[in-house]
C-alpha positions as CSV (number, residue, x, y, z in Angstrom):
1,X,9.8,-29.6,-29.4
2,X,13.1,-28.4,-30.8
3,X,13.0,-31.3,-33.5
4,X,10.3,-29.4,-35.6
5,X,12.7,-26.6,-36.1
6,X,15.8,-27.4,-38.2
7,X,18.4,-26.8,-35.3
8,X,21.6,-28.9,-35.1
9,X,21.6,-31.4,-32.2
10,X,24.5,-29.7,-30.3
11,X,22.6,-26.4,-30.3
12,X,19.4,-28.0,-29.1
13,X,21.3,-29.5,-26.2
14,X,22.8,-26.2,-25.4
15,X,19.4,-24.5,-25.4
16,X,18.1,-27.2,-23.0
17,X,21.0,-26.7,-20.6
18,X,20.6,-22.9,-20.7
19,X,16.8,-23.2,-20.0
20,X,17.5,-25.7,-17.2
21,X,20.0,-23.3,-15.6
22,X,17.6,-20.5,-15.8
23,X,14.8,-22.4,-14.2
24,X,16.9,-23.6,-11.4
25,X,18.3,-20.1,-10.9
26,X,14.7,-18.6,-10.7
27,X,13.7,-21.3,-8.1
28,X,16.7,-20.4,-5.9
29,X,16.2,-16.7,-6.2
30,X,12.5,-17.1,-5.4
31,X,13.3,-19.2,-2.4
32,X,15.8,-16.6,-1.1
33,X,13.3,-13.8,-1.6
34,X,10.5,-15.6,0.2
35,X,12.7,-16.5,3.1
36,X,13.7,-12.8,3.5
37,X,10.0,-11.8,3.3
38,X,9.0,-14.4,6.0
39,X,11.9,-13.2,8.3
40,X,10.8,-9.6,8.0
41,X,7.2,-10.5,8.8
42,X,8.2,-12.5,11.8
43,X,10.4,-9.8,13.1
44,X,7.5,-7.3,12.8
45,X,5.3,-9.7,14.6
46,X,7.7,-10.2,17.4
47,X,8.0,-6.3,17.6
48,X,4.3,-5.9,17.7
49,X,4.1,-8.6,20.4
50,X,6.8,-6.8,22.5
51,X,5.4,-3.4,22.2
52,X,1.9,-4.6,22.9
53,X,3.1,-5.9,26.3
54,X,4.8,-2.6,26.9
55,X,1.7,-0.6,26.0
56,X,-0.7,-2.8,28.0
57,X,-1.0,0.0,30.6
58,X,-3.3,1.8,28.5
59,X,-7.1,1.4,29.3
60,X,-8.0,-0.3,26.0
61,X,-6.4,-3.4,24.6
62,X,-7.1,-2.3,21.0
63,X,-5.4,1.0,21.6
64,X,-2.2,-0.6,22.9
65,X,-2.2,-3.0,19.9
66,X,-2.8,-0.1,17.6
67,X,0.1,1.9,19.2
68,X,2.3,-1.2,18.9
69,X,1.6,-1.7,15.2
70,X,2.2,2.1,14.5
71,X,5.5,1.9,16.4
72,X,6.7,-1.2,14.7
73,X,5.8,0.3,11.2
74,X,8.1,3.1,11.8
75,X,5.9,5.6,13.7
76,X,7.1,7.6,16.5
77,X,6.4,6.9,20.1
């Protein structure tokens, strides 16, 4: 691809290395961000499970689940 443009061979190699480093860095940062998102969602699911079991004393199961979701999303008890 870089042969069509009149660029010296060492500069072509440098461009390839820089692009390769950027791609690897992008993949690593995407992996870190995805892992963080998955951990946050798992923690929220665990919170909902725990709070649903606490609120199970209410008459309706949907209401207890709704209260648990509200609490875990930052709402007040």
